[in-house]
ChimeraX commands (.cxc) that place a marker at each C-alpha (Angstrom):
marker #1 position -0.06,-0.03,0.06 radius 0.5
marker #1 position 0.92,3.58,-0.38 radius 0.5
marker #1 position 0.78,6.45,2.23 radius 0.5
marker #1 position -2.32,7.60,0.54 radius 0.5
marker #1 position -4.07,4.09,1.12 radius 0.5
marker #1 position -3.10,4.26,4.81 radius 0.5
marker #1 position -4.25,7.80,5.07 radius 0.5
marker #1 position -7.49,6.80,3.42 radius 0.5
marker #1 position -7.96,3.96,5.97 radius 0.5
marker #1 position -7.33,6.39,8.93 radius 0.5
marker #1 position -9.68,9.02,7.37 radius 0.5
marker #1 position -12.34,5.94,7.12 radius 0.5
marker #1 position -11.80,5.24,10.77 radius 0.5
marker #1 position -12.14,8.92,11.90 radius 0.5
marker #1 position -15.30,9.29,9.79 radius 0.5
marker #1 position -16.76,6.35,11.77 radius 0.5
marker #1 position -16.26,7.85,15.22 radius 0.5
marker #1 position -12.48,7.27,15.97 radius 0.5
marker #1 position -11.58,10.91,17.18 radius 0.5
marker #1 position -8.51,12.52,18.76 radius 0.5
marker #1 position -10.62,13.35,21.81 radius 0.5
marker #1 position -10.94,9.60,22.44 radius 0.5
marker #1 position -7.41,8.75,21.96 radius 0.5
marker #1 position -4.77,7.91,24.72 radius 0.5
marker #1 position -1.80,10.07,25.24 radius 0.5
marker #1 position 1.52,7.97,24.60 radius 0.5
marker #1 position 2.73,9.29,27.76 radius 0.5
marker #1 position 0.00,7.39,29.56 radius 0.5
marker #1 position 0.31,4.08,27.87 radius 0.5
marker #1 position 1.70,2.34,24.90 radius 0.5
marker #1 position -0.45,-0.16,23.08 radius 0.5
marker #1 position 0.20,-3.67,21.95 radius 0.5
marker #1 position -0.60,-4.75,18.27 radius 0.5
marker #1 position -2.12,-2.41,15.68 radius 0.5
marker #1 position -3.86,0.81,16.43 radius 0.5
marker #1 position -4.71,4.10,14.82 radius 0.5
marker #1 position -1.88,6.67,15.88 radius 0.5
marker #1 position -1.54,10.43,15.28 radius 0.5
marker #1 position 1.82,12.38,15.52 radius 0.5
marker #1 position 2.86,15.75,16.25 radius 0.5
marker #1 position 2.08,17.01,12.83 radius 0.5
marker #1 position -1.52,15.61,12.90 radius 0.5
marker #1 position -0.70,12.77,10.52 radius 0.5
marker #1 position -2.82,9.57,11.23 radius 0.5
marker #1 position -1.71,6.04,10.51 radius 0.5
marker #1 position -2.78,2.38,11.28 radius 0.5
marker #1 position 0.23,0.38,12.48 radius 0.5
marker #1 position 2.23,-0.70,15.49 radius 0.5
marker #1 position 3.83,1.66,17.97 radius 0.5
marker #1 position 7.56,1.15,18.38 radius 0.5
marker #1 position 10.47,2.73,20.20 radius 0.5
marker #1 position 12.01,5.23,17.79 radius 0.5
marker #1 position 15.77,6.31,18.42 radius 0.5
marker #1 position 15.38,9.13,15.88 radius 0.5
marker #1 position 12.31,10.70,17.57 radius 0.5
marker #1 position 13.25,13.90,19.47 radius 0.5
marker #1 position 9.74,14.63,20.55 radius 0.5
marker #1 position 8.16,11.60,21.95 radius 0.5
marker #1 position 10.49,8.51,21.43 radius 0.5
marker #1 position 7.75,6.67,19.56 radius 0.5
marker #1 position 6.81,5.92,15.93 radius 0.5
marker #1 position 4.00,4.02,14.26 radius 0.5
marker #1 position 5.15,1.49,11.64 radius 0.5
marker #1 position 2.87,-0.25,9.08 radius 0.5
marker #1 position 4.17,-3.48,7.49 radius 0.5
marker #1 position 1.08,-4.52,5.58 radius 0.5
marker #1 position 1.55,-6.34,2.31 radius 0.5
marker #1 position 5.41,-6.35,2.87 radius 0.5
marker #1 position 5.86,-2.60,2.50 radius 0.5
marker #1 position 7.16,-0.77,5.62 radius 0.5
marker #1 position 6.05,2.80,6.12 radius 0.5
marker #1 position 5.74,4.88,9.24 radius 0.5
marker #1 position 5.39,8.11,10.89 radius 0.5
marker #1 position 7.59,9.42,13.81 radius 0.5
marker #1 position 6.78,11.49,16.99 radius 0.5
marker #1 position 3.45,9.74,17.82 radius 0.5
marker #1 position 1.53,11.66,20.46 radius 0.5
marker #1 position -1.79,9.66,20.77 radius 0.5
marker #1 position -3.33,6.34,19.76 radius 0.5
marker #1 position -6.59,4.41,19.82 radius 0.5
marker #1 position -7.45,0.74,19.44 radius 0.5
marker #1 position -9.05,-0.16,16.16 radius 0.5
marker #1 position -12.69,-0.85,16.11 radius 0.5
marker #1 position -14.15,-4.16,16.00 radius 0.5
marker #1 position -14.84,-5.55,12.55 radius 0.5
marker #1 position -18.54,-5.42,11.50 radius 0.5
marker #1 position -20.39,-8.63,12.24 radius 0.5
marker #1 position -21.34,-10.71,9.47 radius 0.5
marker #1 position -25.23,-10.53,8.65 radius 0.5
marker #1 position -26.86,-13.91,8.44 radius 0.5
marker link #1:1,2 radius 0.2
marker link #1:2,3 radius 0.2
marker link #1:3,4 radius 0.2
marker link #1:4,5 radius 0.2
marker link #1:5,6 radius 0.2
marker link #1:6,7 radius 0.2
marker link #1:7,8 radius 0.2
marker link #1:8,9 radius 0.2
marker link #1:9,10 radius 0.2
marker link #1:10,11 radius 0.2
marker link #1:11,12 radius 0.2
marker link #1:12,13 radius 0.2
marker link #1:13,14 radius 0.2
marker link #1:14,15 radius 0.2
marker link #1:15,16 radius 0.2
marker link #1:16,17 radius 0.2
marker link #1:17,18 radius 0.2
marker link #1:18,19 radius 0.2
marker link #1:19,20 radius 0.2
marker link #1:20,21 radius 0.2
marker link #1:21,22 radius 0.2
marker link #1:22,23 radius 0.2
marker link #1:23,24 radius 0.2
marker link #1:24,25 radius 0.2
marker link #1:25,26 radius 0.2
marker link #1:26,27 radius 0.2
marker link #1:27,28 radius 0.2
marker link #1:28,29 radius 0.2
marker link #1:29,30 radius 0.2
marker link #1:30,31 radius 0.2
marker link #1:31,32 radius 0.2
marker link #1:32,33 radius 0.2
marker link #1:33,34 radius 0.2
marker link #1:34,35 radius 0.2
marker link #1:35,36 radius 0.2
marker link #1:36,37 radius 0.2
marker link #1:37,38 radius 0.2
marker link #1:38,39 radius 0.2
marker link #1:39,40 radius 0.2
marker link #1:40,41 radius 0.2
marker link #1:41,42 radius 0.2
marker link #1:42,43 radius 0.2
marker link #1:43,44 radius 0.2
marker link #1:44,45 radius 0.2
marker link #1:45,46 radius 0.2
marker link #1:46,47 radius 0.2
marker link #1:47,48 radius 0.2
marker link #1:48,49 radius 0.2
marker link #1:49,50 radius 0.2
marker link #1:50,51 radius 0.2
marker link #1:51,52 radius 0.2
marker link #1:52,53 radius 0.2
marker link #1:53,54 radius 0.2
marker link #1:54,55 radius 0.2
marker link #1:55,56 radius 0.2
marker link #1:56,57 radius 0.2
marker link #1:57,58 radius 0.2
marker link #1:58,59 radius 0.2
marker link #1:59,60 radius 0.2
marker link #1:60,61 radius 0.2
marker link #1:61,62 radius 0.2
marker link #1:62,63 radius 0.2
marker link #1:63,64 radius 0.2
marker link #1:64,65 radius 0.2
marker link #1:65,66 radius 0.2
marker link #1:66,67 radius 0.2
marker link #1:67,68 radius 0.2
marker link #1:68,69 radius 0.2
marker link #1:69,70 radius 0.2
marker link #1:70,71 radius 0.2
marker link #1:71,72 radius 0.2
marker link #1:72,73 radius 0.2
marker link #1:73,74 radius 0.2
marker link #1:74,75 radius 0.2
marker link #1:75,76 radius 0.2
marker link #1:76,77 radius 0.2
marker link #1:77,78 radius 0.2
marker link #1:78,79 radius 0.2
marker link #1:79,80 radius 0.2
marker link #1:80,81 radius 0.2
marker link #1:81,82 radius 0.2
marker link #1:82,83 radius 0.2
marker link #1:83,84 radius 0.2
marker link #1:84,85 radius 0.2
marker link #1:85,86 radius 0.2
marker link #1:86,87 radius 0.2
marker link #1:87,88 radius 0.2
marker link #1:88,89 radius 0.2
marker link #1:89,90 radius 0.2
view
């Protein structure tokens, strides 16, 4: 995927109720597994939070390795768990 795809996915999550107001500051807790993250520049990304030796602001980055392409954003400030997948209608 491209950054555009990941940004579109983040936009979709935000449009469906995931907001910054409901996000957890990285200073309070660090998630395990994939989440929606936002950095100091307001860029959103879905991926895993990792320690970032190059981050001079927060010390964390969000990395996505979907489909074998690694992309990321640095200086993550907040995160939120991904919403549950829709239940299949019978």
